N, C-alpha and C positions, 0 to 999 in steps of 0.2 A: 650599811645597806642590808636590807632584808633579802635573803636568798629566795623567798617565795615558798608558798606551800605546794604540796603535791598537786592539788587541783589547778593551781595556776600553771604549773609545768605541763600538765595534760592539756590544758586549754591552749598554751603556746604551741605545743606539738600539733594539735588538731588544726589550728589556724595555719601553721606552716604547711601541713599536708594539703589542706584545702587550697592554699595558694599554688602549690605545685600542680594540683589537678586542674585548676582554672588556667594556669599558664600553659600546660600541655594542650588543653582543649583549644585555647586561642592559637597555638602554633600549628594545629592540625588543619590548616585551611588548604585551599586548592593548590597553592604554590608548592607545598611539600609533596602533595600527592602527584602532581605533574612531574616534579623532579624525580620522584621514585619510579614512576612509569618510564621516564626517559632513560634513567639509569638501567632499569631492567631490560628495556629494548636494546640499549647499547651493549649490554652484557651478552644478550642473546646473539646479536650480530657478531660480536667478537668471538664468541664460542663457535659460531658457524664458520667464520673465516679461519679460525684455528684448526677446525676439523678439515676444511678444504686444503689448507697448507700441509697438514699431517698426511692426508691422503696423497697429495702430490709428492711429498718427500718419500713416502713409502714406495710409490710407483717409480720414482727416480732411482731409489736404491735397488729396486728389482731390476730395472733396466741396466744399471751400472754393473750389477753382479752378473747378469746375462752376458753383457759385453765382455766382461773379464773372463768368464768361462769360455766364450767363443774365441777370444784372443789366445787363451791358454791352449785350447784344442788346436788352433791353427799352428801354434808353435810346436806342439808335440807331433802333429801329423806331417809337418813340413809343408813346403810349397805345394799348391794344388797343380792340377794339369794346366798346361799353357796352351 
């Protein structure tokens, strides 16, 4: 078998690249765009939920530390007036 000339290999590579371009163009229909938009929207919602949870966790930590300081102060000061 003949390995082919340089011009044949260039032609094969160009045909392959043309096929890739046409294939990608055919795949870029509305279905993929819709899926991308859905994924982007879902990611934004998850990031917003993550921020809300982080804010709540920060607030709970703050309240927990304040309660611990108050409990420590009560132990050091002793019982209050009755």
